[in-house]
N, C-alpha and C positions, 0 to 999 in steps of 0.2 A: 198470545203468550199464555202457554199453558193451560188453552182453552178457555181461559176467563175473558169473557167479552168485554171491551173498554166501553164505558158510558159515555156517550157523545150527547151534545146538546140537540134537542129535538127541534127541526126546523119547522113544520107547518101541522104540528100536531093536530091531528081532529079537523083540519081545515078543508074545504073542497076546492077544487081546482077553479070554480067560478070565483071563489073569494079571493083566492092567492091573486088570481089574473087582476081583479077589481082593485085591490089593495097597491099592486104594482103601479097600475093607471093612474089611480088617485094619488099615490105617493109622488110620481113624478111629475104630474100636474100642479102638486102643493110646491115642490122644488122650485118649479118654472115661476109659479106666482110669487112665491118667495124673493126669487132673483131678481124679478122684476120690480117687485116694490123696493128691494134696496137699491136699485138702478134709479129709481123716482127719486129717492132721497139723495142720491149723490148729485143729480141732476138740481135737485132744489138748492144743495148747499152751493153748486158750481153757477148758480145764476148771480151770485154775488159779485161784489167787486173784486178784481185782482187782488192778491195780498201776499208778499213775498216772504216765506218762511226759511229760517235758517235750515240748512242741509246737514243735521246732525243726527243721521240714521241711528247710529249706533246706541246715542243718548236716549233717543226717542224709543226704541225697543227696550230701553233701561225703564223707563216711565210705564211703558205698557205692561211689561214685567211686574214691577213693585206695586202698581196703582191698578192695572187692570186683572192681573191674575193673583196675586197676594193681597191686593186690596188693602193695602197699607194705610189709604187715607181714610177707609171705612172704617177699620178695625178699632179707631180712637174712641168711638162712642160704644160702650160695652154692649147693650142690648142690642142696638141696631147693626153693631158689627157682627154679632154671632147671628142674628137671624139671615143676615144678606150672604153672610159667608158660607154658612150652613146650605141655603138654597141653592148659591151660586155652583159650590163644588159638588152638592149632592146632584145637581142637573147636569153637571159636566161629567160625573161618573156615568149618569143614565145615558148622557148623549153617547157617549164612547161605548158603552156597554152594547146599545142599539147598533152604533157602526161596527163592532166587531161580531155582532150577529150576524148581519148581513154580508160581513166579509167571509165570516164562516161557513155560510150556507152557500151564497152566490158563487163565490171566488173557490172556496175550498172544497165543498161537496160537488158542485154542480160541474165547475172546471177542472179541478186534479183530483175529484174523488176522495178527498181526505179531508176530515174537519181537524182544526186545531183546538176547536174548545171540547177539549176531550178529557176525560180520567181527572187527576186531580185539577189539573188547569181549568176545567170547567165547573169544578165543585168551587172553587176559589172564588170564580168570574161569578156564580150564582150569590155566594156569600156576600161580596162586595156589593153588588147589586142591590141586594136586600137592605145592606146597612145603609146606602146611598138613598135610597128611598126613604127610610125612617128618617135619616138626617132632614131631607128635605120637607117631610111632613113637620117636624120639629119647629123648623125654620119658619115655615108657615104659619103654624100655629102661634110662634113668638110673633110675626109681623101683625097677626090679627089682634093680638091681645094690644100690641103697642099702637095699633093705630085706631080700633074702637073701643077699647077698655081705658088704656093707659091716659091720661091727661096729657095733652100736646095739642096746643091750637094749631101748630103748623101742620098737622096730617090733616088730609081731606078724608071727612068720613062719608063717603056716599056708597052706593050700589056698585060703582063702576070698580071700586077696590074689591068688593066682595067678589065679583065675577072674577076678576084678576086672580086674587088668591085661592079661590074655590076653582077654577078652571083648572090650576097646576094641581091642587089636591086630586081633584077627579081622575087625572090622568094616571097620578101614582097609584090611587086606591084599585083603579080599575084593571091597571098592571098586575097589582096584588091578587086580585080575584082571579085573573085569567090563570095566573100561575097555581093557586089554590084549587081550582076546578081539574087542573090536568094532575096534581099531585094526588087528589082525593080519588081520581080515577085510576091511576097507575099506582100509586102506593109504593113507590121506588124505596129501596134503603138509602139512597142519598140524600132523600128529603131533608134531612137535618141540615144540609148545607144551604137550604132555602128557608130559614127559620121562621119568617114572616108569613111566606105562603104556606109553609107547613101548619102553622099554628092555625091559620085561618081555615084551613082543610078540615082539621080534626075539631075545631069549635063548630063551624056553620055546615059543613058537606058531608061529616063521617056518615051519615045515615041514608043519603041519597043513591039511587040506582045509577048504574052507567049509563043509561039512555039519557036520564035528567041530567047528569053532570056533564056529557058530552053536548046537548043540545043548550045548556047553560053557557057552557065554555065558548061555542061557537058564535054565538050572539053578544056575549060579552066582549069577546076578541074583536068582533065587527067593529062595536061601538067605540072600545078602546083605541083601536087603529084609525077610526075616522076621526075621533075628536083630537088625538094625536096630530094627525096630518093636517086638521085644521088649524091648529094651534101654530104649526111650521108655516101654513101657506099665509096667516094670520099676522105674523109677527111684524112685519114692516107697517102694518095699517093700525096697530094697537100699542099698549104700554110697554110692549115686550120688545118693542124697536129699540129701546136703550140697551139690548143685549149686543148690539153693533154699534149704534151712535156713541153711547158713551166710551166705549174702549179707542175708537176713532177719535172722539174730543181729546181723551187722553193722551193719546200719541203725538197728536198735533197741537198739542199745547206749546205757547211760545216758550223758547229758550233763554229769551232775554232777561234783564233783572225784572223782579216782581214788581209790578205797579208801574212798569215804566211806560209813559203814554208817548204814542207815536208823535215824532216831531214833524211840524208842517214846514216842508221845505219852501224857501221863496215865499215866505208869509206875505209880504207886501203887494206880491202880485196876484194873490189868491182871491177869489169872489165868494167861494164857499169855505165855511169853518166848521169843523166837526160835522155833526150828523143831526140832520133835522127831518129827512124823509128815510123810510126803510129801504128806499133803493140805493141808498148810500152805505149799506153795510157790505162788507166784505163777506167771502167764501167762508172764511174763518169766523167770523161772527154768527153767519147763520149755521154753520156746523155747532156752535155753541148754543146757540137758542134750541137748536133741535135734539141737542144731547140732554137736556133736563131731564132728571128723573122725578121730579115733583117731591123729592125727600123733604123739601122744608127745611134743611140744615143751615141754610144762608140766612133763614129768616128767623131761625130760632138763636142764632149768635149775633145777628144784627143789632149792635147798642140802640139804634136810634127806635127799631121796633120794639125793643124791650120797653123803652121808656115811653112806648105808646105814641110814637111820632108817626110822620105819613109815609115812611119809606118800609117797602115789603120786598126785598130783592126777589124772591121767587115770583111774586106777582108780575113783576117787571119784564122778568125773562118769558114768563109763560104768555104775556101779552104780546111780546114782540115774536114769539113763536107762533100764535095765532096769526098776528099780521102776516107773518112768511107765509102760513099755510093758505091764507085769503088770494094768494097770487099776484101777478103783476099789476091788475087793476087797482089795488091798493098801495103800491109800492112808492107813487109819489105824494101820497096823502101826509100831512103833518103830523109828525110824533108827539111832540108837546104841544097842547095838554090830551090830544085825543086817544092816544096810546098810554101815554105815561104822565103822570101828574107833574106840575113844576114843582109844588112843595115837596114831593117825593125825591124829586131830581136833586133839587138844591138841600136837602137836608142830610145828604150822605155825608159820614166824615172820613171817606176813602181809607178805612182802617185795615181793609182788606180781611175781615174775619170771614166773611161769605165765600170769597175765593179759597181762602185756607181751608174751608171745611167741604168745600163742593167736591163730591166724589167723581164728578166729570171733567174737573177743572175749567169752568165756566169763567171767563174774564168779566165778573160783573162790574168791578169798579171801573174797568177799561171803557165797557159800553156807557155807564153814566157818564164819566167824563168826557166821552165823545160828543155824547148828548147836551152836556153842560156848555161845550164850547161854542155850539151852535146857539144856544139859549145867551149866553155871554156875550160873544162877539157879533153875532148877525141881530140879535134882539137888543143886547145891551142890559140885558136883566140879570142881577144876581141877588143874592139872600139879603135881606135888610141890613144894611150897615157895611156891607163888605166895599161898595163901590167908592165910599170915602176912603177907605185904607188903601184901596188900588191906586186913588189918586194920590195919596200920600207918599207912596214908594216911587211913583212917576216923578213927582215934584222934590222930595227932600231924600229919597232912597231909603226911607224906612217907615213902616205901616202905621207906627205913632203919629207921624207927623212932625217930629220934633228935630231940632237943630242937627243937622248933620255933623258940624263942628263939636258936638258933644258926646259923639258916639264913643269916645274913650275916657270921657270924664269919671267914669267908675275907677280909673286906673292912675289918677293924679298923683296918689301917693306910693304907688308900686314902682315907678320909674321902670316900667316895661319898654324892652327894645321894639323899637319900629323897623320893618324891613326897609333894607337898603339896595340898590341896584348892585350887582358886583360880588355881593357877601353871600357865602353859602350857610345856610340854616338847616339843622337837622328837622327842625318843625316849624311849620308856618302854622300859628293858632289862628283858626277861624272862629271869632266871638260869636257873631250873629246877632241880629236886631233884639231878640228878647234879653239877653244877658248884657246889652249894651244899654237899654233905656228902661228896662224894668227892675226896679230898685230891688226887689226880692232873689230876681236871677241874677242880677249882678254879684252875687254872693258866689254862685257857680262859678263865674269866670275868675273872681278872686282866687277861688280855692285852685281852679287851675293852674293860674300863676305860680302859687305856692308849691303845686305838686311838679310842674315843668322845672322849676329850679331846684328842687330837691333830686329831679331823676339827673342832672349835671348835663342835660343836652341843650345845644343851642337852638335859641327860639326866638321869633319875632312875631308881632301881629303887623297887620298890612293897613296902613293908613287911610288906603282908599278903599277900604271894605265898604259895600252897602248890601243891601238886602238882595238876596239872590231869587225873591219872589215866588218861591215854591209853592205857596199857598195861591198865588195868581194862576197857576198852571192849573192847579186843582180844582178850583172854582171856574175855568174855562177861559181865563184871559190870556191867551198864548202868546199874544204879540207883547204884552209887556213883560212877560218871562222871558220871551227871548231877546229884548232889548238888554235886560239887566244881565242876562247870561254872557251874551257878547261884551259888556262893559267889564264884567269880573274877570272873565277869562283874560281880556286885554291887561288888565291890572294885575291879574297873578302872573302873567309872563314876563313881567317885568323883573321878578324876582327869581332867586335859585334857592332852591330848598328840596329836601328829600321827601317829605310828606305833610300834608295838610291835617290838622287835627281839627276835629269838631266834636263841641259837646252836646248839640242838638241832633235829634236823629233827623229832623226835617232837613237841616242844613246839610248833613252827613250824606242822606240818601241822594240829594241833590247833586251835591259835588261828585259823588262815587258814581251814580248811576244815570243821571240825566246829563251832566256835561260831557260826557264822552261822544254823544251825539252829535256835539259841534265842534267845528274846527278848532283845533289846539286844545280842546276840551279834556284831554285826558291826563287826570294826577293822580297820584298815590294819595288815598285819602283813609284816615286811620278814625275809629271812634274814640271817644274819650274813655269808655269803658275797656277796649280793647288795649288802649295806650296804657291805662293804669295798671291793667294784668301783665302786660308785657314787661313794666318797670319793676313789679313787686315780683313777678317769678324771677328776674335777673336778679332782685335782690338790691336795687337801687333804691328803692322806697319801702319804709316798712311802718306798720300803724299797730296800735294796741290801745284796749280800752283798760281803765282802772277797774272797772266792776264789770261784770258780765251782761250782755243784753241780748234779747231776741228782737229780731226787725223782719218785718214783711217786705218781699221784693215785688214790686210792679214792674212789668215789662211793657216797654215803648213799643206801640205798633210797629213804628218805622225802624226799630232795630231788630224787634225777634220777628215779626211776621216778613218784612219786606226784606230784611238783611240777615235773617237767622242769627243774631246775636243775642243769645240767651245763656250762655255760660258765664260769659265776661263779667257782668255785673255781679254774679254769685261768688265766682273765685275772687273778685275783689276785696268782697265783703267778709268773705271768709277767712281772706288773708290777715284781716285784723283780730289780733289776739283779743279773745273775751267777747266776740259777736258770733252769733249764731243766726242765719237766715231761715226765713220760713216762706214757703211758697202758698200762694192762697190758690183754692179751687181752680181757678182758670188763670194759667199763666203760660209763660213760653209763647208758643206758636198760637196758643188759645187764649192768649190773654185778652181782655176785654177793654176797648177804647175809653179814655178820660172825657171823650166828646169835643177834643180841640181839632181834630185833624180835618182836613178838607176844606179849609177856611171857616169853620163853625165858630172857632176862638173869635172871631171878628164880628160875627153876627149880633144884630140887636135881639135876637129871639132868645126866649128862657129855655128852649130844647135842649142845648149843651150843658145848661146848668143843671137838668135832670140827670143826664149822664154821669157828671161827676161825682154826684151825691151816690147814685146808685153803684157806681164802682168802688168808690172808696168804703162804703159800707161794707161791700161784697169781702173787700181785702182784710178788713177788721174783723168780719163775721167769721169767716172761715179760717183765720190765723190765730186770733185771739190778741195780737201785737197791738199796742198802742204807738209802734214807730213805724213809718213806711218809708223805704227806699225807693227814689224814683232815678230814672237816668235821662229825663227830658225834660227841659224847662217849662213847658207848655203841659205837661201832665203835673208838675209840681205847682204851676199856677191855678190850674184847675181844682187841684185838690185843696189848695188853699182856701180857694172860694167855695168849696163843698162844705168846709170847717164852719164857715159863717153862714153857709145856708141852713146847715142842720146842727141843731146846738149837740146832740150826742155826739158829733165828730170833732167839737170845739177843743178837745184835750189830745186829740191825735198829733203826734209829731211827724211832720214831712221834711224829708231832706234829699237831695241830690246824692247819687254815690260819691261825687267829686268832693263834696261838703265833707261826708263822713271821712272819708280818708285823709283829707286837707287837716280837718279838726283834731285827727288824733295819731299824726305823724310822730315817728320818734325821733 
């Protein structure tokens, strides 16, 4: 082109043949070792019990794209998201840059006799790689700051992570030095397209002789190549194995409803319940354990851990991972209490915060629930106080142990309709045990009756209603849960209705997500906050305040995290004229548990009492509101208790969304 030579990427500048041959041999060996290591991981996973996964390939690739590549789950935490996102994408560009260099030389130059990394393409290529390296180094610096300088007890502060971060930094820095030495010797006009390498060349190597530059370049190149290939070879054996383990776990995450526990089929014929030995875990469980990146996000959001309780989700997963790595000889050893303490297992509120935050989508709550089943059904051990309430459900159909004939005593003056066979109802209202027997929560049920009547829809309650034993399943008593489920389904099938309405998130989740696993258990279920939103949006009901108020909104775990019902309660309250909603620091999917879930409401320990005070204080402190709206009767009860436990909270007003709407109906 007019006598102007197009600049191409130099392949092996200043590198002798013996070094080129050596790096190729070592490179092939590194790739083989890495592949064998990945195969070993695969065999470790497949050693688990069979587990059938839904074949939803398109949806799984969506998970991989959003959570693996775009890292949507990680970017929720500002500092953590930036550092990992920058490190990840920086190395992605560096990896593909290296791959392009190999293709440019080995395929383009040696086979076709023409390089594609030439001219403007080559200049842009160099600029992008220089920027990618800087981005990586910034991310590594932020990671060092967060782990070793910024406070955070969930982070392991050890030499292991200094080596991990340091090794990546050394690879990048030596790459820059190799580039700088070549630029210092050649001094090409296009050096400006390699800003970092050019800067290093001018500052540190401008006064060196050609021989010195070439000698240093060779040995730094060899060192850089060896540590880079050693890094590749050791990926499966080091912390960096999460580069393939975490995306694999993300891809193979369950597509069933969040928190759905596996049904034990033919339960009366089984001899083993849940998991008591490591050898009983499935391949999917083992993949989960192996995918842990030790970030500590699960522990940092665990309400029990925050309150100083015995539960540490990360330690549970890492302990199980260690047991898996010990091999077959340990697979038949008892897990509880040898690997996981019973106190930690029984203290979980099943709130799902750990699962929500896990970047690898590890089903921590499901793992805990499986071990709880073994402890509960095989050993008959539950948290203190729980066994009595389980007996109450079995004997009289409610955890309080109260007269089943008094279930609807709260509505004696309301003349509520009871469902009759052969009559169609728009809504079958599932009241639940809490609003049936707890005097405070009966106000929620009365409010819902008022709203139902205002909607103009036909509705009824079911006289045969009894506890769905949701918490029995969560604490490990699957047999009782299945008995109650079968009876409730049989009773529900007597009547004709369009939808079941539930104002308790635990009842809603059970009816909507658990019951479909059972024969004839498929019902159209709607939460009370969604129902209210539907009616207000249609203009059937309206509400207003006489004076303007601000109210903080607390999200219930089984609405927000388990069923992604986040906007509905805010829509309801914002539709009330004069009412302004305020979100606390942790809201929506990031809400913090009140301490009632997972059967903790029924325990005789004081751990859950600490959780309710912590959560209510956090809401008040981060919103400045003296009024709090809930959408769960158990949250309401826990916060009412918190008011009596902490004098600074005694003046806080707590009410369910339904109560607020019903009280201010036009």
